[in-house]
C-alpha positions in Angstrom: 73.1 86.3 105.9 76.6 87.5 105.1 77.1 90.1 102.4 78.8 88.8 99.3 81.9 90.8 98.5 83.0 90.9 94.9 86.5 91.8 93.8 87.0 95.6 93.4 89.1 95.5 90.3 90.5 98.9 89.5 89.0 100.3 92.7 91.2 98.8 95.4 92.2 95.2 94.7 95.4 93.1 95.1 95.8 93.6 91.3 97.0 97.1 92.0 99.8 96.1 94.4 102.5 95.5 91.8 102.1 98.8 90.0 102.4 100.5 93.4 105.6 98.6 94.2 107.1 99.4 90.9 106.2 103.1 91.1 103.6 103.2 88.4 100.4 103.0 90.5 97.7 105.6 90.7 95.6 106.7 93.6 93.5 103.6 93.9 95.2 102.0 96.9 94.5 103.3 100.5 98.2 103.6 101.2 101.2 104.9 99.4 104.9 104.2 99.3 107.3 107.0 100.2 110.0 108.3 97.8 112.7 105.8 98.8 113.1 102.0 98.3 110.0 99.9 98.5 109.2 96.4 99.9 106.0 94.6 99.5 105.5 91.8 102.1 102.6 89.4 101.5 101.5 87.7 104.7 99.6 84.8 103.3 96.2 84.4 105.0 96.1 87.6 107.0 92.7 89.0 106.4 91.7 92.6 107.2 89.0 91.4 109.7 91.4 89.2 111.5 93.9 92.0 111.8 91.3 94.3 113.2 90.2 91.7 115.7 93.7 91.2 116.9 95.2 94.7 116.8 96.5 94.2 120.4 98.4 91.1 119.2 99.8 92.9 116.2 100.7 96.4 117.4 103.4 96.9 114.8 101.2 96.2 111.8 98.2 97.9 113.5 100.2 101.1 113.6 100.8 101.1 109.8 98.8 103.6 107.7 96.2 102.3 105.2 93.0 100.4 105.0 91.5 97.3 103.4 91.3 96.2 99.8 89.8 93.1 98.2 91.4 90.0 97.0 90.1 88.2 93.9 87.6 85.4 93.4 88.0 82.7 94.4 89.7 84.0 97.5 92.5 81.5 97.4 96.3 81.5 97.0 96.4 79.8 93.6 94.3 82.6 92.1 95.4 85.6 94.2 99.2 85.4 94.1 99.3 85.4 90.3 96.9 88.3 90.4 99.3 90.1 92.7 102.4 89.4 90.6 100.8 89.8 87.1 98.4 92.6 88.1 95.7 90.7 86.1 92.4 89.2 87.2 92.1 85.4 87.4 90.0 85.4 84.2 93.0 87.0 82.4 96.0 85.1 83.8 94.1 81.8 83.8 95.0 80.4 87.2 91.4 80.7 88.1 91.2 78.6 91.3 92.9 76.0 93.5 91.6 73.0 91.5 90.6 73.6 87.9 89.7 71.4 85.0 92.4 70.8 82.4 91.6 68.3 79.6 88.7 66.8 81.5 90.9 66.2 84.6 91.1 68.1 87.9 94.4 69.9 88.1 95.8 71.2 91.4 97.5 74.5 90.7 99.5 74.6 93.9 100.8 71.1 93.6 101.0 71.4 89.8 99.5 68.0 89.1 96.5 65.7 88.9 95.6 62.6 90.8 97.0 60.4 88.1 100.0 62.6 87.3 101.1 64.4 90.5 104.0 66.2 88.7 102.6 67.6 85.5 105.3 70.2 84.7 106.2 68.4 81.5 102.7 68.0 80.2 101.2 71.3 81.5 104.0 73.9 81.2 103.5 76.8 83.6 104.0 79.3 80.9 101.2 77.7 78.9 98.7 77.8 81.7 99.7 81.3 82.8 101.3 83.0 79.8 101.7 86.5 81.1 105.0 88.0 82.4 104.9 88.7 86.1 106.1 91.9 87.7 105.3 94.0 84.6 108.4 92.5 83.0 110.8 93.8 85.7 113.2 91.2 87.1 112.5 91.9 90.8 114.3 90.2 93.6 111.9 87.8 95.2 112.4 86.8 98.8 110.4 83.6 99.3 110.9 80.1 100.7 113.7 78.2 99.2 111.7 75.1 98.9 109.4 76.8 96.4 112.2 77.3 93.9 111.4 74.3 91.6 107.6 74.2 91.8 105.4 74.6 88.8 103.3 77.2 90.6 106.4 79.2 91.4 107.3 79.2 87.7 103.8 80.2 86.8 103.5 83.3 89.1 107.1 84.2 89.9 109.1 83.5 86.7 111.3 86.3 85.5 112.1 87.4 89.0 115.4 86.8 90.9 114.5 84.3 93.6 116.3 84.7 96.8 115.4 81.7 99.0 115.1 81.5 102.7 114.5 78.6 105.1 113.8 80.5 108.3 112.1 83.8 108.9 115.3 85.3 110.3 116.9 84.8 106.9 113.9 86.5 105.2 114.6 89.6 107.3 118.3 89.4 106.7 117.9 89.1 102.9 115.5 91.9 102.5 117.8 94.2 104.5 120.8 93.1 102.5 119.1 93.6 99.2 118.0 97.2 100.0 121.5 98.1 101.3 122.9 96.8 98.0 120.8 99.2 96.1 117.6 97.4 95.2 114.7 99.8 94.8 111.8 97.4 94.9 111.5 93.9 96.6 108.7 91.3 96.7 108.7 89.2 99.9 106.4 86.4 100.9 105.7 84.7 104.3 103.2 81.8 104.6 103.2 81.1 108.4 99.8 82.7 109.2 98.0 80.7 106.5 99.7 77.4 107.5 98.8 77.8 111.2 95.2 78.8 110.4 94.8 75.8 108.1 96.1 73.3 110.7 94.9 74.8 114.0 92.0 77.1 113.2 91.8 80.6 114.6 92.5 79.8 118.2 95.5 80.2 120.5 98.0 78.7 118.1 96.8 81.2 115.5 97.1 84.1 117.9 100.6 83.0 118.7 101.5 83.0 115.0 100.0 86.5 114.6 102.2 87.8 117.4 105.2 86.1 115.7 104.3 87.6 112.3 104.1 91.1 113.9 107.6 90.6 115.4 108.8 89.6 112.0 107.4 92.9 110.6 109.0 94.8 113.4 112.4 93.1 112.7 112.0 94.0 109.0 111.5 97.7 109.9 114.7 97.6 111.9 116.6 95.8 109.2 115.8 98.0 106.3 117.6 101.3 105.8 116.0 104.6 106.9 113.6 105.9 104.2 112.6 102.5 103.0 108.8 101.9 102.8 107.3 98.5 103.8 103.8 97.7 102.6 101.9 94.7 104.1 99.1 92.9 102.2 97.8 89.4 101.8 96.1 87.1 99.3 93.0 86.3 101.4 91.6 86.0 104.9 90.4 83.0 106.9 87.3 81.4 108.3 87.4 78.8 111.1 85.4 75.7 109.9 86.1 73.6 112.9 82.9 71.5 112.6 84.1 70.0 109.4 82.6 69.7 105.9 79.1 69.2 104.6 78.3 66.3 102.3 76.8 67.4 99.0 73.2 66.2 98.8 72.6 63.1 96.7 70.1 64.9 94.5 72.8 67.4 93.6 75.4 64.7 93.0 73.0 62.8 90.8 73.2 65.7 88.4 76.9 66.3 88.8 79.6 64.7 86.7 82.7 66.2 88.4 83.7 68.3 91.4 86.5 70.8 91.4 87.4 74.0 93.3 87.8 73.8 97.0 85.5 73.4 100.0 84.3 77.0 100.4 84.1 77.6 96.6 83.0 74.2 95.3 82.5 73.8 91.6 79.8 71.4 90.3 80.3 70.2 86.7 76.9 69.3 85.4 76.0 66.0 83.7 75.1 66.5 80.1 72.1 68.8 79.8 71.5 69.0 83.5 72.7 72.6 84.2 69.3 74.0 85.0 68.3 71.1 87.2 71.6 71.1 88.9 71.3 74.8 89.8 67.8 74.3 91.1 68.8 71.2 93.2 71.8 73.0 94.6 69.8 76.0 95.7 67.1 73.8 97.2 69.5 71.7 99.3 72.3 74.0 100.1 71.0 77.6 99.8 70.7 77.8 103.6 74.5 77.4 103.8 75.9 78.9 100.7 75.4 81.3 97.8 74.6 79.2 94.8 75.4 80.7 91.4 75.7 79.5 87.8 78.9 80.2 86.0 77.0 82.4 83.6 75.8 84.6 86.5 79.3 85.0 87.7 80.7 85.8 84.3 78.0 88.3 83.6 78.8 90.1 86.9 82.6 90.0 86.1 83.5 88.1 89.3 86.7 86.9 87.6 87.4 90.1 85.7 86.0 91.5 82.5 88.1 89.3 80.2 87.6 85.5 80.4 88.6 83.6 77.3 86.8 80.4 76.2 89.9 78.5 77.2 89.9 79.9 80.8 86.1 79.4 80.9 86.6 75.7 80.2 88.5 75.4 83.5 85.4 76.3 85.6 82.4 74.3 86.5 78.7 75.0 85.8 77.4 75.8 89.3 79.3 77.0 92.4 78.6 76.5 96.1 80.1 79.5 97.9 79.7 78.9 101.7 78.7 81.9 103.8 78.4 79.8 106.9 81.5 78.5 108.7 81.7 75.3 106.7 82.6 73.9 103.3 81.5 71.2 100.9 83.2 67.8 100.8 84.9 66.3 97.8 86.6 62.9 98.6 89.3 63.7 95.9 90.1 67.1 97.5 92.4 65.8 100.3 95.8 66.5 101.7 98.1 65.5 104.5 96.1 67.6 107.1 92.5 68.0 108.1 92.0 71.7 107.4 90.3 73.8 110.1 90.9 77.3 108.8 89.6 77.7 105.3 89.0 80.3 102.6 87.9 80.6 99.0 84.4 82.1 99.3 83.3 85.7 99.1 82.6 86.6 102.7 84.1 89.8 104.2 86.4 87.7 106.4 87.9 86.1 103.3 87.8 88.9 100.7 89.1 91.9 102.6 92.9 92.1 103.1 95.1 94.8 104.4 97.0 97.4 102.3 99.0 99.2 104.9 102.4 100.9 104.8 105.1 102.3 107.1 108.5 103.9 106.4 111.6 103.0 108.4 
């Protein structure tokens, strides 16, 4: 069985990236910025294990100095990016998963809506769901995709920054170089290509082609930024190839379940009234060979989501979670999108939890 990897809050976690970028970090991270300007590039979906397995495809990033750190739980973008930008655990900032329960309805944090109300920005203000100021209150320049500018999730985890949008990777490189030459001391940049390709194609030839492209992107960045500028690479999570599809949740488990939330590899079961214990037992009996099965109380006691989880944030979670350790996930007919996902994440395997924290100076 896989080893379950919990977030290493305060000991090498993505929550320490922003203090490092802003020059207030300690000695927790395995890599350090130099004394000049600093850039943090998040390569969405690039796990440490995938980087190590493909060092020949990513020679530029492989030559950076540093090591691995952990992401947060769940190992998913909706929880991890706010943890990077706010330096808080999901239990603190409140975006505690991809699909969470708000007012008895399942709310999609990335799409910022529910099934009945796809655009919920008016009824669920981003500053209400995630009330903390990102970037330690510093109005950083943020080089990210222009199409994200108006999304609720962007407002929740990037508000207060100065968004510099790009529509092609070449413009990402150009804008980072321009901002440093204009005197910016710290920049946050984000690229989502690795994650998108993994989701759609899995970890095969298309994925390897994307890794090679991302490595060239990093090489171009190193050429574009002035001498003495440090570039740190990290990520929000890794990936698992789940090409065989999803597992149906057993009828005995569903009979004790009122609602499903989360995502395939970290599926929350919301118990019918009074059925918490029976639900946990049934889930372990029928799915324990594929997944770690834990009650929410167990996870909170072990601080999976950080030490501070308010009652309000607790209400956004389920009662029992199925965390796949095999290369699969658990189906929810309401958890659908435009693509059949092949590469997935969310659970606490090493492939999903460990991400790079590596740096090089131009």
